[in-house]
Structures are given as C-alpha cells and as structure tokens.
C-alpha positions as protocol buffer text, in pm:
chain_id: "A"
residue {
  index: 1
  type: MET
  ca { x: -4679 y: 686 z: 907 }
}
residue {
  index: 2
  type: LEU
  ca { x: -4514 y: 685 z: 1249 }
}
residue {
  index: 3
  type: ASP
  ca { x: -4473 y: 1002 z: 1451 }
}
residue {
  index: 4
  type: SER
  ca { x: -4128 y: 1140 z: 1537 }
}
residue {
  index: 5
  type: PRO
  ca { x: -4118 y: 1019 z: 1901 }
}
residue {
  index: 6
  type: THR
  ca { x: -4205 y: 665 z: 1790 }
}
residue {
  index: 7
  type: LEU
  ca { x: -3937 y: 669 z: 1519 }
}
residue {
  index: 8
  type: LEU
  ca { x: -3673 y: 789 z: 1767 }
}
residue {
  index: 9
  type: ARG
  ca { x: -3770 y: 517 z: 2018 }
}
residue {
  index: 10
  type: GLN
  ca { x: -3741 y: 256 z: 1743 }
}
residue {
  index: 11
  type: ALA
  ca { x: -3388 y: 378 z: 1668 }
}
residue {
  index: 12
  type: THR
  ca { x: -3268 y: 412 z: 2028 }
}
residue {
  index: 13
  type: ILE
  ca { x: -3457 y: 261 z: 2321 }
}
residue {
  index: 14
  type: ASN
  ca { x: -3608 y: -41 z: 2146 }
}
residue {
  index: 15
  type: PRO
  ca { x: -3275 y: -178 z: 2010 }
}
residue {
  index: 16
  type: ALA
  ca { x: -3122 y: -131 z: 2358 }
}
residue {
  index: 17
  type: LYS
  ca { x: -3403 y: -345 z: 2503 }
}
residue {
  index: 18
  type: MET
  ca { x: -3355 y: -612 z: 2235 }
}
residue {
  index: 19
  type: LEU
  ca { x: -2982 y: -627 z: 2317 }
}
residue {
  index: 20
  type: GLY
  ca { x: -3044 y: -639 z: 2692 }
}
residue {
  index: 21
  type: ARG
  ca { x: -2855 y: -307 z: 2733 }
}
residue {
  index: 22
  type: GLU
  ca { x: -3131 y: -85 z: 2874 }
}
residue {
  index: 23
  type: GLY
  ca { x: -2987 y: 206 z: 3066 }
}
residue {
  index: 24
  type: ILE
  ca { x: -2654 y: 169 z: 2882 }
}
residue {
  index: 25
  type: LEU
  ca { x: -2765 y: 222 z: 2519 }
}
residue {
  index: 26
  type: GLY
  ca { x: -3039 y: 443 z: 2381 }
}
residue {
  index: 27
  type: VAL
  ca { x: -3043 y: 691 z: 2669 }
}
residue {
  index: 28
  type: VAL
  ca { x: -2861 y: 999 z: 2788 }
}
residue {
  index: 29
  type: ALA
  ca { x: -2789 y: 920 z: 3153 }
}
residue {
  index: 30
  type: PRO
  ca { x: -2498 y: 882 z: 3396 }
}
residue {
  index: 31
  type: GLY
  ca { x: -2309 y: 561 z: 3321 }
}
residue {
  index: 32
  type: ALA
  ca { x: -2462 y: 522 z: 2973 }
}
residue {
  index: 33
  type: MET
  ca { x: -2254 y: 507 z: 2657 }
}
residue {
  index: 34
  type: ALA
  ca { x: -2250 y: 865 z: 2530 }
}
residue {
  index: 35
  type: ASP
  ca { x: -2288 y: 854 z: 2153 }
}
residue {
  index: 36
  type: PHE
  ca { x: -2521 y: 1133 z: 2049 }
}
residue {
  index: 37
  type: LEU
  ca { x: -2591 y: 1421 z: 1810 }
}
residue {
  index: 38
  type: VAL
  ca { x: -2654 y: 1786 z: 1891 }
}
residue {
  index: 39
  type: LEU
  ca { x: -2905 y: 1941 z: 1652 }
}
residue {
  index: 40
  type: ASP
  ca { x: -3037 y: 2295 z: 1626 }
}
residue {
  index: 41
  type: LYS
  ca { x: -3393 y: 2172 z: 1559 }
}
residue {
  index: 42
  type: ASN
  ca { x: -3599 y: 1929 z: 1759 }
}
residue {
  index: 43
  type: PRO
  ca { x: -3639 y: 1593 z: 1579 }
}
residue {
  index: 44
  type: LEU
  ca { x: -3943 y: 1522 z: 1798 }
}
residue {
  index: 45
  type: GLU
  ca { x: -4118 y: 1806 z: 1618 }
}
residue {
  index: 46
  type: ASP
  ca { x: -3978 y: 1727 z: 1271 }
}
residue {
  index: 47
  type: ILE
  ca { x: -3794 y: 1398 z: 1219 }
}
residue {
  index: 48
  type: THR
  ca { x: -3675 y: 1510 z: 875 }
}
residue {
  index: 49
  type: VAL
  ca { x: -3405 y: 1727 z: 1040 }
}
residue {
  index: 50
  type: LEU
  ca { x: -3206 y: 1401 z: 1054 }
}
residue {
  index: 51
  type: ASP
  ca { x: -3214 y: 1389 z: 672 }
}
residue {
  index: 52
  type: ARG
  ca { x: -3031 y: 1724 z: 646 }
}
residue {
  index: 53
  type: PRO
  ca { x: -2720 y: 1713 z: 868 }
}
residue {
  index: 54
  type: GLU
  ca { x: -2556 y: 1988 z: 664 }
}
residue {
  index: 55
  type: LEU
  ca { x: -2828 y: 2224 z: 791 }
}
residue {
  index: 56
  type: TYR
  ca { x: -2905 y: 2104 z: 1143 }
}
residue {
  index: 57
  type: LEU
  ca { x: -2617 y: 1901 z: 1285 }
}
residue {
  index: 58
  type: GLN
  ca { x: -2412 y: 2104 z: 1533 }
}
residue {
  index: 59
  type: ALA
  ca { x: -2198 y: 1838 z: 1703 }
}
residue {
  index: 60
  type: VAL
  ca { x: -2131 y: 1465 z: 1728 }
}
residue {
  index: 61
  type: PHE
  ca { x: -2019 y: 1294 z: 2048 }
}
residue {
  index: 62
  type: LYS
  ca { x: -1871 y: 943 z: 2046 }
}
residue {
  index: 63
  type: GLU
  ca { x: -1805 y: 770 z: 2378 }
}
residue {
  index: 64
  type: GLY
  ca { x: -1858 y: 1103 z: 2550 }
}
residue {
  index: 65
  type: LYS
  ca { x: -1596 y: 1285 z: 2343 }
}
residue {
  index: 66
  type: LEU
  ca { x: -1664 y: 1559 z: 2089 }
}
residue {
  index: 67
  type: VAL
  ca { x: -1563 y: 1430 z: 1744 }
}
residue {
  index: 68
  type: ARG
  ca { x: -1728 y: 1694 z: 1524 }
}
residue {
  index: 69
  type: GLY
  ca { x: -1857 y: 2044 z: 1583 }
}
residue {
  index: 70
  type: GLU
  ca { x: -1842 y: 2268 z: 1886 }
}
residue {
  index: 71
  type: ALA
  ca { x: -1958 y: 2206 z: 2241 }
}
C-alpha cells in the first residue's frame, strides 16, 4: 500500500508532469492554477480524510475563487 505523500503526488504533481504543465498544475504557487481543497486534517498523515468530505472539508477553491465553505 502506498503512503499518503506518494498518493497525493500521484494525484497532483505526476499528472502535471505527464501533461507538460509543471508549475501550473499540481502545485500551490504564484501563477499556478488555484484549484484546491481546505481540510481540517492533514491528508499527509491520514489520506482517508479525503474519503469523508462531510467531516473534514472546510472550503473548495476553483480558479482561485472560493466556491464552497469559508475562507
């Protein structure tokens, strides 16, 4: 079984590399596309928090704009 950091890389950084969009996709950085989740638990410590959004999801940002939750 893969650890949480490896699973998150496979879902974010690795696809960006495959698409030739490193630095634009799969990262939180100036100039990158800002689609991300805000959780109240660290998925690097327990990846299963992503299976329970009703418990852990605090906010969703799409293209840098808040679309769900509070900032």
